[in-house]
C-alpha positions as CSV (number, residue, x, y, z in Angstrom):
1,X,4.9,-2.1,-11.6
2,X,6.4,-3.0,-8.2
3,X,8.2,-1.1,-5.7
4,X,8.8,-1.3,-2.2
5,X,10.3,0.2,1.0
6,X,10.9,-1.4,3.9
7,X,10.8,-4.9,5.4
8,X,9.0,-7.9,3.7
9,X,5.4,-8.8,4.9
10,X,6.9,-11.7,6.2
11,X,9.4,-10.2,8.1
12,X,6.9,-7.7,9.5
13,X,4.6,-10.6,10.4
14,X,7.7,-12.2,12.0
15,X,8.4,-8.7,14.5
16,X,4.8,-8.8,15.5
17,X,4.3,-5.6,13.0
18,X,0.5,-4.4,11.5
19,X,0.4,-5.2,7.5
20,X,-2.9,-3.3,6.2
21,X,-4.0,-3.6,2.3
22,X,-5.9,-1.8,-0.2
23,X,-6.6,-2.8,-3.7
24,X,-7.9,-0.9,-6.4
25,X,-8.4,-0.4,-10.4
26,X,-6.3,2.2,-12.1
27,X,-7.9,5.1,-13.9
28,X,-5.7,4.1,-17.0
29,X,-6.7,0.5,-16.5
30,X,-9.9,1.0,-15.7
31,X,-10.6,2.9,-19.4
32,X,-8.6,-0.1,-21.2
33,X,-10.9,-3.0,-21.8
34,X,-8.0,-5.3,-22.5
35,X,-7.0,-5.0,-18.7
36,X,-10.7,-5.2,-17.7
37,X,-11.3,-6.5,-14.1
38,X,-7.2,-5.9,-13.4
39,X,-6.5,-4.0,-10.2
40,X,-3.8,-2.7,-8.3
41,X,-2.7,-3.6,-4.6
42,X,-0.6,-1.0,-1.9
43,X,0.5,-2.4,1.3
44,X,1.8,-0.6,4.4
45,X,3.8,-1.9,7.1
46,X,3.0,-0.9,10.6
47,X,5.1,-0.8,13.7
48,X,4.0,0.9,17.2
49,X,1.9,3.2,14.8
50,X,4.7,4.3,12.7
51,X,4.9,3.0,9.1
52,X,7.8,1.6,8.4
53,X,7.4,0.1,5.0
54,X,5.0,0.0,2.0
55,X,4.6,-2.5,-1.4
56,X,2.9,-0.6,-4.0
57,X,2.1,-3.2,-7.2
58,X,0.7,-0.9,-9.7
59,X,1.3,1.5,-12.6
60,X,4.1,4.1,-12.2
61,X,5.0,2.3,-8.7
62,X,8.3,3.8,-8.7
63,X,6.9,6.8,-8.4
64,X,4.4,6.6,-6.0
65,X,6.8,4.9,-3.7
66,X,9.2,7.9,-3.4
67,X,6.5,10.0,-1.1
68,X,6.9,7.3,1.1
69,X,10.1,7.0,1.5
70,X,10.0,10.6,2.3
71,X,7.2,9.7,4.9
72,X,9.0,6.7,6.4
73,X,12.4,8.8,7.3
74,X,10.3,11.5,8.8
75,X,8.5,8.9,10.8
76,X,5.4,9.3,9.5
77,X,1.7,8.0,11.6
78,X,-0.3,5.2,10.1
79,X,-3.0,7.9,11.3
80,X,-1.8,10.7,9.9
81,X,-0.8,9.1,6.3
82,X,-4.7,7.6,6.6
83,X,-5.5,11.4,7.7
84,X,-4.3,13.2,4.5
85,X,-6.1,13.7,1.3
86,X,-5.7,11.6,-1.5
87,X,-4.9,13.1,-5.0
88,X,-8.0,11.7,-7.1
89,X,-7.5,9.7,-9.2
90,X,-4.8,8.4,-8.5
91,X,-3.3,5.1,-7.0
92,X,-1.6,7.0,-4.6
93,X,-4.6,8.1,-2.8
94,X,-5.0,4.5,-1.9
95,X,-2.3,5.5,1.1
96,X,-4.8,8.1,2.8
97,X,-8.1,4.8,2.5
98,X,-6.3,2.0,3.5
99,X,-8.4,0.1,6.0
100,X,-7.8,-3.4,5.5
101,X,-5.9,-4.6,8.5
102,X,-4.4,-8.3,8.2
103,X,-3.1,-9.6,11.4
104,X,0.4,-12.4,11.8
105,X,-1.2,-15.8,10.1
106,X,-4.2,-14.1,8.3
107,X,-4.2,-13.8,4.6
108,X,-4.9,-10.8,2.2
109,X,-8.4,-11.2,0.2
110,X,-8.2,-13.6,-2.6
111,X,-6.5,-12.3,-5.8
112,X,-4.4,-9.6,-3.5
113,X,-0.8,-10.2,-3.2
114,X,2.7,-9.1,-3.2
């Protein structure tokens, strides 16, 4: 499932905003032999330290993105998002551990993207 809020990555790059990426194996996929090696993907778009967008490719992405919608509406700072305790084991906990920053012109790691 795919869910998004805010601008596309391309638009964010045009505006000079920062894009963070994260990829991990959802527990529900890790336990399924038919999905071995598949990964979920999270992207967060930040302008001047404020979260302005996010993209999620994962099981239940629409439900996961709702929390980000609330954070954006509240003017959440990226460091505040990263400073929260992620609910484990969930894909949503990836929002509290984003570290990979992809600057304009760079591409996310191979196999990642949304």
